[in-house]
LUMLUMKE-370427 format. One line per 5 residues: for each residue x, y, z of N, C-alpha, C, O. Coordinates in nm, 3 decimals. Example, Ala and Ser with C-alpha at 12.3 -4.5 7.8 and 13.67 -1.06 7.14 Angstrom:
<nodes>
1.319:-0.569:0.780:1.230:-0.450:0.780:1.320:-0.330:0.780:1.424:-0.332:0.846 | 1.285:-0.225:0.708:1.367:-0.106:0.714:1.290:0.003:0.787:1.341:0.114:0.804
</nodes>
This chain:
<nodes>
0.091:-0.099:0.007:-0.007:0.006:0.006:0.064:0.103:-0.015:0.174:0.094:0.041 | 0.044:0.226:-0.093:0.082:0.371:-0.094:-0.003:0.423:-0.045:-0.114:0.390:-0.088 | -0.002:0.497:0.037:-0.111:0.608:0.108:-0.047:0.751:0.065:0.070:0.785:0.083 | -0.138:0.818:0.010:-0.039:0.957:-0.032:-0.157:1.043:0.015:-0.276:1.024:-0.010 | -0.096:1.150:0.094:-0.181:1.241:0.186:-0.151:1.398:0.133:-0.038:1.427:0.092
-0.246:1.483:0.136:-0.200:1.632:0.131:-0.139:1.681:0.223:-0.149:1.603:0.317 | -0.068:1.786:0.257:-0.029:1.849:0.361:-0.121:1.931:0.426:-0.229:1.950:0.371 | -0.099:1.979:0.526:-0.239:2.056:0.613:-0.184:2.171:0.564:-0.066:2.178:0.529 | -0.273:2.272:0.558:-0.237:2.424:0.557:-0.205:2.466:0.642:-0.116:2.549:0.625 | -0.250:2.440:0.789:-0.195:2.480:0.922:-0.097:2.395:0.970:-0.127:2.276:0.978
0.052:2.441:1.016:0.114:2.338:1.049:0.215:2.382:1.175:0.268:2.493:1.166 | 0.240:2.307:1.283:0.289:2.329:1.421:0.428:2.315:1.408:0.486:2.211:1.376 | 0.495:2.453:1.442:0.635:2.463:1.428:0.684:2.346:1.577:0.605:2.328:1.670 | 0.785:2.298:1.572:0.879:2.213:1.658:0.939:2.313:1.759:1.024:2.394:1.722 | 0.897:2.308:1.883:0.941:2.382:1.963:1.091:2.407:2.008:1.135:2.516:2.045
1.174:2.264:1.997:1.303:2.274:1.980:1.364:2.162:1.922:1.289:2.066:1.905 | 1.514:2.145:1.877:1.545:2.051:1.802:1.654:2.098:1.709:1.669:2.219:1.699 | 1.736:2.010:1.634:1.820:2.050:1.537:1.765:2.095:1.401:1.662:2.033:1.374 | 1.792:2.161:1.330:1.727:2.195:1.173:1.716:2.071:1.107:1.773:1.965:1.133 | 1.634:2.100:1.019:1.623:1.975:0.897:1.747:1.942:0.845:1.831:2.031:0.827
1.771:1.815:0.815:1.891:1.763:0.737:1.830:1.737:0.624:1.739:1.654:0.630 | 1.859:1.791:0.507:1.795:1.742:0.394:1.859:1.580:0.350:1.790:1.493:0.297 | 1.973:1.567:0.378:2.033:1.437:0.335:1.980:1.330:0.417:1.991:1.216:0.372 | 1.913:1.350:0.548:1.852:1.233:0.585:1.716:1.238:0.562:1.641:1.192:0.648 | 1.671:1.285:0.462:1.513:1.273:0.476:1.476:1.143:0.380:1.580:1.089:0.342
1.378:1.090:0.338:1.342:0.985:0.271:1.318:1.028:0.130:1.280:1.139:0.093 | 1.344:0.931:0.062:1.346:0.977:-0.113:1.465:1.064:-0.106:1.445:1.184:-0.088 | 1.583:1.022:-0.118:1.736:1.106:-0.119:1.712:1.176:-0.260:1.761:1.286:-0.285 | 1.633:1.104:-0.350:1.684:1.152:-0.503:1.617:1.293:-0.527:1.649:1.355:-0.628 | 1.523:1.347:-0.438:1.444:1.457:-0.438:1.548:1.571:-0.382:1.518:1.690:-0.384
1.684:1.519:-0.326:1.746:1.647:-0.251:1.765:1.762:-0.350:1.717:1.872:-0.324 | 1.825:1.743:-0.450:1.847:1.839:-0.545:1.747:1.951:-0.562:1.778:2.068:-0.543 | 1.628:1.911:-0.598:1.516:1.998:-0.636:1.437:2.036:-0.462:1.353:2.125:-0.452 | 1.468:1.979:-0.378:1.407:2.028:-0.253:1.535:2.165:-0.215:1.510:2.270:-0.155 | 1.627:2.135:-0.253:1.724:2.247:-0.234:1.707:2.385:-0.296:1.731:2.495:-0.245
1.659:2.353:-0.423:1.651:2.452:-0.536:1.464:2.494:-0.467:1.435:2.614:-0.467 | 1.418:2.453:-0.445:1.258:2.514:-0.394:1.304:2.572:-0.271:1.290:2.694:-0.273 | 1.364:2.518:-0.140:1.396:2.585:-0.005:1.463:2.715:-0.050:1.419:2.819:0.001 | 1.567:2.724:-0.141:1.648:2.850:-0.169:1.554:2.964:-0.219:1.545:3.075:-0.167 | 1.467:2.909:-0.356:1.363:2.994:-0.392:1.261:3.070:-0.307:1.222:3.185:-0.327
1.221:2.979:-0.202:1.110:3.008:-0.107:1.175:3.105:-0.046:1.122:3.216:-0.049 | 1.299:3.091:0.022:1.345:3.199:0.119:1.373:3.325:0.052:1.338:3.428:0.109 | 1.434:3.333:-0.068:1.468:3.452:-0.147:1.310:3.524:-0.167:1.307:3.642:-0.132 | 1.185:3.471:-0.217:1.076:3.517:-0.258:1.016:3.581:-0.107:0.973:3.696:-0.101 | 1.018:3.505:-0.010:0.993:3.549:0.145:1.045:3.638:0.169:0.971:3.690:0.252
1.127:3.702:0.156:1.232:3.793:0.211:1.195:3.928:0.147:1.231:4.035:0.196 | 1.115:3.916:0.023:1.087:4.015:-0.051:0.942:4.085:0.021:0.862:4.028:0.095 | 0.938:4.248:-0.038:0.876:4.319:0.024:0.719:4.259:-0.043:0.619:4.269:0.028 | 0.710:4.206:-0.162:0.591:4.164:-0.186:0.577:4.009:-0.188:0.526:3.955:-0.287 | 0.619:3.939:-0.087:0.606:3.802:-0.031:0.453:3.773:-0.006:0.402:3.690:-0.081
0.379:3.827:0.083:0.251:3.780:0.097:0.171:3.763:-0.039:0.101:3.664:-0.060 | 0.189:3.881:-0.140:0.127:3.878:-0.258:0.158:3.739:-0.356:0.071:3.668:-0.408 | 0.318:3.720:-0.367:0.360:3.599:-0.436:0.333:3.480:-0.402:0.324:3.388:-0.482 | 0.315:3.467:-0.256:0.276:3.344:-0.168:0.126:3.317:-0.182:0.072:3.208:-0.162 | 0.063:3.439:-0.222:-0.105:3.402:-0.205:-0.156:3.401:-0.059:-0.258:3.337:-0.038
-0.105:3.455:0.029:-0.162:3.465:0.167:-0.190:3.599:0.211:-0.177:3.705:0.151 | -0.232:3.573:0.328:-0.300:3.717:0.391:-0.213:3.789:0.499:-0.139:3.708:0.555 | -0.203:3.888:0.533:-0.142:3.968:0.665:-0.141:3.859:0.787:-0.040:3.858:0.857 | -0.239:3.773:0.814:-0.254:3.728:0.929:-0.139:3.598:0.942:-0.119:3.538:1.047 | -0.075:3.568:0.821:0.027:3.475:0.805:0.162:3.520:0.776:0.246:3.444:0.730
0.190:3.675:0.810:0.305:3.721:0.809:0.430:3.630:0.873:0.530:3.600:0.808 | 0.408:3.592:1.002:0.496:3.515:1.065:0.532:3.409:1.019:0.648:3.368:1.019 | 0.429:3.347:0.973:0.464:3.206:0.887:0.563:3.239:0.761:0.661:3.164:0.756 | 0.553:3.335:0.660:0.617:3.357:0.572:0.750:3.405:0.607:0.846:3.364:0.543 | 0.767:3.511:0.730:0.894:3.531:0.782:0.975:3.396:0.805:1.084:3.371:0.754
0.916:3.328:0.876:0.995:3.169:0.898:1.029:3.101:0.767:1.122:3.020:0.760 | 0.956:3.131:0.667:1.048:3.087:0.549:1.191:3.129:0.548:1.283:3.053:0.518 | 1.203:3.239:0.578:1.329:3.294:0.521:1.430:3.252:0.621:1.534:3.317:0.624 | 1.414:3.142:0.713:1.512:3.061:0.801:1.514:2.912:0.830:1.572:2.841:0.913 | 1.424:2.891:0.726:1.409:2.734:0.753:1.557:2.646:0.757:1.552:2.534:0.806
1.655:2.684:0.718:1.789:2.638:0.760:1.830:2.620:0.875:1.910:2.530:0.900 | 1.773:2.719:0.988:1.797:2.699:1.120:1.693:2.672:1.199:1.712:2.620:1.310 | 1.568:2.702:1.156:1.438:2.648:1.227:1.442:2.508:1.277:1.463:2.414:1.201 | 1.418:2.494:1.428:1.405:2.356:1.480:1.279:2.269:1.373:1.171:2.312:1.332 | 1.347:2.135:1.351:1.252:2.026:1.285:1.194:1.950:1.394:1.228:1.948:1.512
1.081:1.877:1.323:1.012:1.784:1.404:0.956:1.677:1.325:0.938:1.696:1.205 | 0.933:1.589:1.368:0.882:1.458:1.272:0.733:1.521:1.184:0.651:1.585:1.251 | 0.710:1.502:1.057:0.635:1.549:0.990:0.508:1.501:1.026:0.405:1.556:0.988 | 0.510:1.379:1.114:0.342:1.349:1.186:0.339:1.443:1.279:0.221:1.471:1.303 | 0.405:1.499:1.338:0.347:1.638:1.422:0.361:1.764:1.374:0.308:1.852:1.442
0.424:1.800:1.263:0.437:1.930:1.206:0.304:1.944:1.132:0.234:2.044:1.146 | 0.270:1.839:1.051:0.122:1.867:0.989:0.017:1.823:1.091:0.006:1.720:1.158 | -0.056:1.930:1.080:-0.181:1.947:1.181:-0.278:1.965:1.119:-0.257:1.990:1.001 | -0.412:1.961:1.159:-0.546:1.994:1.094:-0.626:1.871:1.091:-0.584:1.766:1.140 | -0.770:1.885:1.019:-0.857:1.785:1.049:-0.820:1.633:1.019:-0.831:1.533:1.089
-0.761:1.656:0.860:-0.707:1.499:0.842:-0.616:1.431:0.913:-0.606:1.309:0.908 | -0.542:1.509:0.987:-0.376:1.454:1.049:-0.458:1.439:1.194:-0.427:1.335:1.252 | -0.532:1.501:1.247:-0.605:1.468:1.365:-0.655:1.358:1.397:-0.634:1.300:1.504 | -0.745:1.310:1.281:-0.830:1.195:1.285:-0.736:1.097:1.237:-0.780:0.984:1.260 | -0.635:1.095:1.184:-0.507:1.001:1.164:-0.418:0.952:1.268:-0.370:0.841:1.291
-0.409:1.068:1.325:-0.328:1.056:1.466:-0.209:0.967:1.446:-0.188:0.857:1.498 | -0.121:1.048:1.340:0.012:0.975:1.307:0.142:0.978:1.402:0.244:0.909:1.402 | 0.096:1.095:1.490:0.196:1.098:1.597:0.217:1.004:1.722:0.319:0.978:1.784 | 0.076:0.960:1.738:0.078:0.834:1.837:0.020:0.696:1.807:-0.063:0.625:1.864 | 0.100:0.681:1.687:0.096:0.528:1.645:0.215:0.474:1.747:0.313:0.534:1.792
0.168:0.336:1.765:0.281:0.246:1.818:0.402:0.206:1.727:0.398:0.217:1.604 | 0.506:0.162:1.795:0.633:0.135:1.725:0.588:0.066:1.596:0.649:0.098:1.494 | 0.489:-0.025:1.587:0.495:-0.126:1.510:0.421:-0.045:1.394:0.472:-0.042:1.282 | 0.305:0.021:1.420:0.233:0.088:1.321:0.326:0.221:1.278:0.341:0.244:1.158 | 0.379:0.296:1.364:0.477:0.396:1.309:0.580:0.347:1.225:0.646:0.428:1.160
0.605:0.212:1.217:0.675:0.171:1.137:0.587:0.140:0.972:0.643:0.162:0.865 | 0.496:0.106:0.979:0.382:0.073:0.874:0.388:0.225:0.796:0.401:0.252:0.676 | 0.374:0.306:0.910:0.340:0.445:0.848:0.460:0.495:0.761:0.453:0.548:0.650 | 0.573:0.468:0.836:0.695:0.537:0.751:0.725:0.468:0.615:0.772:0.528:0.518 | 0.689:0.322:0.615:0.692:0.277:0.473:0.570:0.291:0.370:0.585:0.283:0.248
0.473:0.309:0.422:0.325:0.300:0.325:0.290:0.474:0.304:0.226:0.508:0.204 | 0.336:0.578:0.402:0.253:0.688:0.390:0.337:0.804:0.323:0.440:0.837:0.380 | 0.306:0.859:0.223:0.385:0.970:0.204:0.267:1.104:0.161:0.170:1.103:0.085 | 0.326:1.214:0.247:0.250:1.355:0.235:0.349:1.422:0.107:0.471:1.440:0.103 | 0.248:1.449:0.015:0.316:1.529:-0.099:0.307:1.665:-0.065:0.204:1.718:-0.024
0.440:1.734:-0.089:0.451:1.880:-0.033:0.512:1.969:-0.141:0.591:1.921:-0.222 | 0.484:2.066:-0.144:0.537:2.187:-0.257:0.654:2.227:-0.205:0.715:2.308:-0.275 | 0.706:2.192:-0.097:0.847:2.231:-0.067:0.930:2.114:-0.053:1.043:2.131:-0.098 | 0.898:1.964:0.014:0.974:1.873:0.009:0.963:1.773:-0.070:1.040:1.676:-0.063 | 0.836:1.785:-0.182:0.812:1.677:-0.269:0.728:1.569:-0.215:0.615:1.554:-0.261
0.778:1.483:-0.112:0.694:1.386:-0.042:0.778:1.343:0.078:0.898:1.324:0.056 | 0.733:1.325:0.197:0.798:1.300:0.333:0.740:1.218:0.380:0.619:1.227:0.363 | 0.777:1.130:0.441:0.724:1.009:0.532:0.665:1.059:0.661:0.686:1.180:0.671 | 0.589:1.003:0.779:0.563:1.073:0.879:0.675:1.096:0.942:0.683:1.200:1.006 | 0.775:1.013:0.940:0.912:1.020:1.028:1.008:1.107:0.980:1.105:1.126:1.053
1.003:1.172:0.858:1.090:1.289:0.834:1.074:1.382:0.918:0.966:1.401:0.973 | 1.198:1.467:0.944:1.192:1.566:1.042:1.210:1.683:0.937:1.287:1.686:0.841 | 1.113:1.786:0.984:1.119:1.929:0.896:1.075:1.973:0.971:1.023:1.927:1.073 | 1.097:2.136:0.912:1.029:2.281:1.017:0.901:2.282:0.946:0.880:2.240:0.832 | 0.805:2.345:1.042:0.716:2.421:0.950:0.726:2.531:0.864:0.813:2.616:0.880
0.619:2.538:0.749:0.679:2.610:0.647:0.532:2.681:0.565:0.428:2.614:0.565 | 0.536:2.792:0.510:0.433:2.828:0.424:0.444:2.816:0.290:0.526:2.889:0.234 | 0.372:2.732:0.218:0.397:2.710:0.062:0.312:2.644:0.030:0.292:2.549:0.106 | 0.219:2.657:-0.093:0.131:2.559:-0.153:0.169:2.535:-0.281:0.229:2.621:-0.345 | 0.135:2.409:-0.336:0.135:2.356:-0.471:0.094:2.437:-0.586:0.144:2.422:-0.698
-0.012:2.537:-0.552:-0.052:2.600:-0.668:0.033:2.721:-0.690:0.000:2.796:-0.782 | 0.152:2.755:-0.608:0.239:2.873:-0.613:0.327:2.855:-0.747:0.360:2.747:-0.794 | 0.363:2.994:-0.805:0.435:3.004:-0.911:0.552:3.065:-0.849:0.541:3.184:-0.817 | 0.653:3.009:-0.827:0.778:3.019:-0.742:0.878:3.087:-0.811:0.933:3.024:-0.902 | 0.919:3.218:-0.787:1.008:3.292:-0.877:1.142:3.203:-0.858:1.185:3.174:-0.746
1.196:3.169:-0.965:1.330:3.103:-0.987:1.295:2.940:-0.997:1.388:2.863:-1.019 | 1.173:2.893:-0.983:1.150:2.735:-0.980:1.039:2.723:-1.084:1.027:2.614:-1.140 | 0.955:2.825:-1.116:0.839:2.832:-1.171:0.717:2.766:-1.099:0.728:2.731:-0.981 | 0.584:2.745:-1.177:0.471:2.657:-1.157:0.501:2.509:-1.064:0.530:2.411:-1.132 | 0.495:2.491:-0.920:0.550:2.413:-0.851:0.522:2.273:-0.897:0.611:2.190:-0.915
0.375:2.249:-0.918:0.323:2.129:-0.946:0.415:2.066:-1.078:0.488:1.970:-1.054 | 0.412:2.107:-1.183:0.508:2.053:-1.284:0.653:2.055:-1.268:0.730:1.989:-1.338 | 0.688:2.133:-1.175:0.840:2.125:-1.147:0.867:2.020:-1.074:0.983:1.980:-1.082 | 0.779:1.952:-0.989:0.814:1.836:-0.933:0.767:1.691:-0.993:0.796:1.580:-0.949 | 0.691:1.720:-1.099:0.617:1.597:-1.147:0.775:1.483:-1.162:0.810:1.405:-1.074
0.836:1.501:-1.275:0.953:1.420:-1.284:1.050:1.375:-1.161:1.111:1.269:-1.173 | 1.064:1.450:-1.048:1.144:1.402:-0.966:1.025:1.318:-0.859:1.056:1.215:-0.801 | 0.919:1.367:-0.849:0.812:1.272:-0.777:0.792:1.147:-0.863:0.736:1.051:-0.811 | 0.838:1.140:-0.998:0.803:1.014:-1.052:0.892:0.936:-0.975:0.862:0.848:-0.896 | 1.024:0.984:-1.011:1.128:0.900:-0.987:1.137:0.843:-0.862:1.194:0.735:-0.841
1.069:0.930:-0.757:1.041:0.878:-0.610:0.962:0.810:-0.587:1.007:0.718:-0.520 | 0.850:0.800:-0.608:0.691:0.754:-0.585:0.689:0.617:-0.659:0.671:0.514:-0.594 | 0.707:0.612:-0.807:0.684:0.512:-0.893:0.732:0.373:-0.836:0.657:0.275:-0.834 | 0.852:0.372:-0.793:0.903:0.258:-0.725:0.797:0.202:-0.595:0.771:0.084:-0.570 | 0.759:0.298:-0.538:0.674:0.240:-0.418:0.548:0.221:-0.471:0.481:0.160:-0.388
0.491:0.243:-0.565:0.337:0.215:-0.614:0.365:0.092:-0.691:0.267:0.018:-0.703 | 0.473:0.053:-0.746:0.493:-0.087:-0.836:0.427:-0.198:-0.757:0.466:-0.227:-0.644 | 0.337:-0.252:-0.809:0.279:-0.395:-0.740:0.216:-0.368:-0.612:0.218:-0.451:-0.521 | 0.152:-0.235:-0.601:0.090:-0.198:-0.469:-0.040:-0.148:-0.499:-0.066:-0.142:-0.620 | -0.134:-0.109:-0.415:-0.216:-0.027:-0.406:-0.192:0.124:-0.379:-0.145:0.160:-0.270
-0.219:0.204:-0.465:-0.242:0.354:-0.422:-0.355:0.394:-0.393:-0.459:0.380:-0.456 | -0.332:0.458:-0.270:-0.450:0.498:-0.206:-0.437:0.648:-0.165:-0.377:0.695:-0.068 | -0.516:0.717:-0.272:-0.503:0.853:-0.300:-0.564:0.977:-0.231:-0.652:1.039:-0.291 | -0.534:1.008:-0.140:-0.635:1.135:-0.025:-0.573:1.290:-0.077:-0.567:1.393:-0.009 | -0.536:1.273:-0.199:-0.460:1.433:-0.201:-0.578:1.509:-0.261:-0.677:1.447:-0.299
-0.571:1.636:-0.271:-0.649:1.722:-0.327:-0.610:1.741:-0.463:-0.505:1.686:-0.499 | -0.683:1.818:-0.555:-0.644:1.833:-0.679:-0.519:1.889:-0.717:-0.453:1.841:-0.809 | -0.474:2.008:-0.638:-0.355:2.098:-0.643:-0.207:1.980:-0.646:-0.115:1.968:-0.726 | -0.245:1.905:-0.514:-0.133:1.803:-0.531:-0.121:1.670:-0.614:-0.023:1.598:-0.630 | -0.244:1.660:-0.662:-0.276:1.541:-0.761:-0.189:1.586:-0.872:-0.115:1.503:-0.925
-0.190:1.696:-0.908:-0.126:1.778:-1.028:0.009:1.727:-1.046:0.061:1.701:-1.154 | 0.080:1.712:-0.898:0.235:1.720:-0.910:0.274:1.561:-0.927:0.390:1.526:-0.948 | 0.170:1.475:-0.915:0.213:1.345:-0.982:0.118:1.249:-0.986:0.038:1.251:-0.893 | 0.104:1.158:-1.076:-0.004:1.052:-1.100:0.058:0.940:-1.120:0.161:0.941:-1.187 | 0.017:0.848:-1.078:0.066:0.700:-1.096:0.063:0.661:-1.236:-0.016:0.719:-1.310
0.149:0.560:-1.287:0.167:0.530:-1.433:0.002:0.453:-1.483:-0.080:0.410:-1.402 | -0.011:0.452:-1.620:-0.119:0.403:-1.630:-0.099:0.251:-1.601:0.009:0.197:-1.627 | -0.199:0.187:-1.549:-0.186:0.029:-1.543:-0.189:0.028:-1.368:-0.249:-0.066:-1.314 | -0.139:0.109:-1.302:-0.151:0.118:-1.155:-0.257:0.099:-1.062:-0.343:0.187:-1.067 | -0.278:-0.003:-0.968:-0.399:-0.002:-0.891:-0.415:0.128:-0.822:-0.365:0.157:-0.713
-0.479:0.193:-0.887:-0.488:0.360:-0.822:-0.639:0.399:-0.778:-0.732:0.390:-0.858 | -0.654:0.433:-0.674:-0.768:0.443:-0.592:-0.781:0.588:-0.522:-0.697:0.616:-0.436 | -0.883:0.683:-0.556:-0.898:0.805:-0.542:-1.004:0.775:-0.413:-1.068:0.670:-0.410 | -1.015:0.858:-0.326:-1.133:0.859:-0.186:-1.180:0.984:-0.220:-1.119:1.089:-0.242 | -1.348:0.946:-0.220:-1.444:1.056:-0.226:-1.525:1.034:-0.107:-1.539:0.914:-0.081
-1.587:1.120:-0.022:-1.684:1.129:0.081:-1.789:1.205:0.043:-1.792:1.319:-0.004 | -1.898:1.107:0.077:-2.040:1.153:0.045:-2.122:1.149:0.155:-2.126:1.059:0.240 | -2.204:1.278:0.150:-2.277:1.260:0.288:-2.435:1.208:0.268:-2.489:1.264:0.172 | -2.508:1.125:0.329:-2.665:1.089:0.273:-2.730:1.171:0.418:-2.691:1.172:0.534 | -2.843:1.236:0.350:-2.933:1.295:0.421:-3.071:1.316:0.359:-3.091:1.387:0.261
-3.185:1.229:0.444:-3.288:1.231:0.394:-3.298:1.137:0.261:-3.380:1.144:0.170 | -3.204:1.060:0.276:-3.207:0.949:0.138:-3.118:1.013:0.025:-3.092:0.947:-0.076 | -3.079:1.119:0.039:-3.007:1.206:-0.094:-2.883:1.178:-0.024:-2.867:1.159:0.097 | -2.771:1.177:-0.148:-2.626:1.173:-0.123:-2.550:1.311:-0.203:-2.581:1.351:-0.316 | -2.460:1.362:-0.127:-2.385:1.488:-0.185:-2.259:1.453:-0.144:-2.230:1.387:-0.044
-2.189:1.497:-0.222:-2.021:1.517:-0.219:-1.997:1.634:-0.093:-2.053:1.744:-0.091 | -1.911:1.589:0.000:-1.891:1.667:0.100:-1.743:1.736:0.100:-1.647:1.673:0.055 | -1.731:1.857:0.147:-1.558:1.898:0.148:-1.477:1.898:0.282:-1.375:1.834:0.306 | -1.543:1.983:0.365:-1.452:1.981:0.490:-1.474:1.858:0.574:-1.382:1.812:0.641 | -1.580:1.808:0.573:-1.600:1.678:0.671:-1.486:1.551:0.590:-1.403:1.478:0.644
-1.523:1.562:0.455:-1.417:1.502:0.376:-1.271:1.449:0.467:-1.241:1.334:0.499 | -1.208:1.559:0.489:-1.075:1.546:0.535:-1.106:1.470:0.671:-1.024:1.379:0.689 | -1.188:1.480:0.759:-1.203:1.394:0.882:-1.220:1.248:0.851:-1.163:1.167:0.924 | -1.304:1.201:0.736:-1.317:1.086:0.690:-1.207:1.019:0.618:-1.191:0.897:0.622 | -1.137:1.096:0.557:-1.002:1.064:0.495:-0.887:1.014:0.613:-0.808:0.921:0.600
-0.899:1.091:0.712:-0.805:1.071:0.831:-0.829:0.940:0.922:-0.750:0.869:0.984 | -0.981:0.935:0.905:-1.031:0.803:0.988:-0.978:0.689:0.914:-0.930:0.596:0.979 | -0.982:0.684:0.754:-0.967:0.581:0.706:-0.791:0.577:0.693:-0.745:0.463:0.701 | -0.712:0.662:0.677:-0.570:0.635:0.730:-0.537:0.610:0.856:-0.419:0.582:0.880 | -0.628:0.614:0.952:-0.575:0.577:1.074:-0.599:0.418:1.085:-0.509:0.346:1.128
-0.715:0.368:1.048:-0.762:0.247:1.029:-0.669:0.151:0.931:-0.645:0.033:0.955 | -0.625:0.218:0.825:-0.534:0.121:0.755:-0.381:0.099:0.806:-0.297:0.018:0.763 | -0.368:0.209:0.924:-0.237:0.186:0.965:-0.240:0.097:1.114:-0.148:0.036:1.169 | -0.377:0.115:1.155:-0.380:0.024:1.295:-0.447:-0.106:1.276:-0.429:-0.177:1.374 | -0.495:-0.144:1.214:-0.596:-0.260:1.169:-0.473:-0.343:1.209:-0.357:-0.305:1.192
-0.518:-0.486:1.274:-0.404:-0.595:1.285:-0.374:-0.660:1.158:-0.264:-0.715:1.148 | -0.449:-0.663:1.067:-0.440:-0.739:0.934:-0.294:-0.668:0.866:-0.235:-0.571:0.913 | -0.257:-0.746:0.745:-0.167:-0.681:0.700:-0.215:-0.553:0.561:-0.325:-0.555:0.505 | -0.144:-0.487:0.541:-0.187:-0.361:0.459:-0.276:-0.410:0.331:-0.261:-0.529:0.305 | -0.336:-0.363:0.275:-0.389:-0.371:0.146:-0.335:-0.386:0.047:-0.283:-0.276:0.028
-0.300:-0.473:-0.067:-0.227:-0.482:-0.158:-0.282:-0.465:-0.295:-0.213:-0.466:-0.397 | -0.427:-0.445:-0.290:-0.504:-0.423:-0.404:-0.623:-0.361:-0.397:-0.682:-0.369:-0.289 | -0.677:-0.297:-0.491:-0.797:-0.222:-0.459:-0.917:-0.307:-0.392:-1.002:-0.250:-0.324 | -0.918:-0.434:-0.411:-1.041:-0.522:-0.344:-1.007:-0.527:-0.204:-1.094:-0.496:-0.121 | -0.889:-0.562:-0.166:-0.862:-0.579:-0.036:-0.852:-0.428:0.030:-0.846:-0.434:0.153
-0.848:-0.304:-0.019:-0.854:-0.181:0.031:-1.024:-0.181:0.067:-1.073:-0.164:0.179 | -1.094:-0.203:-0.057:-1.247:-0.193:0.014:-1.282:-0.317:0.119:-1.375:-0.288:0.194 | -1.242:-0.413:0.135:-1.296:-0.487:0.216:-1.231:-0.422:0.355:-1.305:-0.413:0.453 | -1.082:-0.374:0.366:-1.048:-0.303:0.490:-1.149:-0.173:0.516:-1.199:-0.156:0.628 | -1.172:-0.093:0.417:-1.266:0.018:0.444:-1.390:-0.031:0.511:-1.429:0.014:0.618
-1.454:-0.130:0.441:-1.591:-0.208:0.477:-1.564:-0.239:0.645:-1.660:-0.290:0.703 | -1.456:-0.214:0.717:-1.442:-0.282:0.861:-1.510:-0.161:0.932:-1.547:-0.177:1.048 | -1.529:-0.037:0.868:-1.547:0.061:0.946:-1.706:0.093:0.944:-1.760:0.168:1.026 | -1.778:0.020:0.830:-1.896:0.021:0.808:-1.975:0.025:0.954:-1.922:-0.040:1.044 | -2.092:0.092:0.982:-2.164:0.067:1.141:-2.094:0.150:1.224:-2.145:0.166:1.335
-1.978:0.213:1.199:-1.905:0.282:1.321:-1.867:0.423:1.253:-1.939:0.517:1.288 | -1.788:0.447:1.181:-1.752:0.574:1.086:-1.808:0.584:0.990:-1.828:0.701:0.957 | -1.862:0.475:0.894:-1.917:0.525:0.765:-2.045:0.442:0.743:-2.056:0.335:0.803 | -2.151:0.487:0.655:-2.245:0.390:0.633:-2.231:0.301:0.550:-2.279:0.188:0.558 | -2.154:0.351:0.452:-2.161:0.264:0.350:-2.003:0.267:0.265:-1.942:0.374:0.263
-1.945:0.149:0.201:-1.816:0.158:0.130:-1.844:0.108:0.017:-1.897:-0.003:0.025 | -1.826:0.157:-0.112:-1.809:0.125:-0.226:-1.715:0.145:-0.328:-1.679:0.262:-0.325 | -1.655:0.076:-0.424:-1.550:0.103:-0.499:-1.630:0.136:-0.624:-1.728:0.065:-0.646 | -1.599:0.243:-0.716:-1.637:0.298:-0.847:-1.552:0.280:-0.943:-1.475:0.375:-0.958 | -1.535:0.182:-1.023:-1.444:0.190:-1.147:-1.442:0.291:-1.269:-1.545:0.346:-1.307
-1.332:0.309:-1.320:-1.339:0.394:-1.437:-1.255:0.322:-1.565:-1.170:0.234:-1.560 | -1.303:0.384:-1.667:-1.221:0.328:-1.773:-1.089:0.379:-1.810:-1.007:0.325:-1.885 | -1.080:0.488:-1.748:-0.911:0.567:-1.773:-0.904:0.614:-1.616:-1.007:0.631:-1.552 | -0.799:0.630:-1.570:-0.757:0.685:-1.472:-0.784:0.585:-1.350:-0.792:0.462:-1.358 | -0.799:0.675:-1.218:-0.829:0.612:-1.095:-0.972:0.546:-1.077:-1.066:0.587:-1.146
-0.987:0.457:-0.996:-1.099:0.407:-0.921:-1.115:0.490:-0.789:-1.029:0.536:-0.713 | -1.247:0.493:-0.787:-1.278:0.579:-0.635:-1.346:0.492:-0.531:-1.437:0.411:-0.548 | -1.284:0.527:-0.421:-1.339:0.460:-0.317:-1.446:0.550:-0.270:-1.407:0.663:-0.239 | -1.564:0.527:-0.259:-1.663:0.628:-0.214:-1.677:0.593:-0.050:-1.674:0.473:-0.022 | -1.688:0.668:0.037:-1.732:0.664:0.167:-1.837:0.757:0.222:-1.827:0.880:0.226
-1.937:0.686:0.263:-2.075:0.778:0.289:-2.049:0.761:0.449:-2.008:0.673:0.525 | -2.100:0.912:0.456:-2.094:0.930:0.617:-2.231:1.030:0.657:-2.273:1.099:0.564 | -2.284:1.038:0.755:-2.375:1.116:0.796:-2.372:1.234:0.800:-2.468:1.298:0.843
</nodes>
């Protein structure tokens, strides 16, 4: 199983600790482009028009200022730095040793700055979205695409890819044709009618992530095994689970909530 997550918009800075060591991050093939993006982000964030270029408001001024010193900022496990609805439900920071080992192998957060990181990778909090056209690099999604293919394609080979990313991050890498690739869609049922939900979808994807990492059985290796694993949550977290196939592109795992 390769479980792909989006980063949270909000991030919790590490209170103390050594700075990020780029050479120690997973997927070392990404180091060169990570360095390029990191330096470009620092330059842009130091400019008088940084807020406009990064597409953020005045309330995030401290986050942008932190971007200028990421090489010295304390780093913490990505499982603790990424916060928000999905990550609160997934609880990546409080897994036991065996579950954390599974997460380190199976989970990758796709990031505008780091490309992809495992929950165990130590990173500082930062502010950068994948939709940014970063001066010195260009639009981030296409800039990451060949590098992420080199890093993620081997992890996806022969396994099911469980894709919980949003559209902006999906644009940075898509599994090759023929990969057992499943995106996750969340529906709400109300008065017998179903509709796609947005905010609560993050929680549902986090619940699914937590279950896939903590259930006693082996991680799913195929889309059929994924559906069976998700179905274990029917009656508690979900009303119904189903897999919707597609002629091209990924299949869709539909999770129905109330």
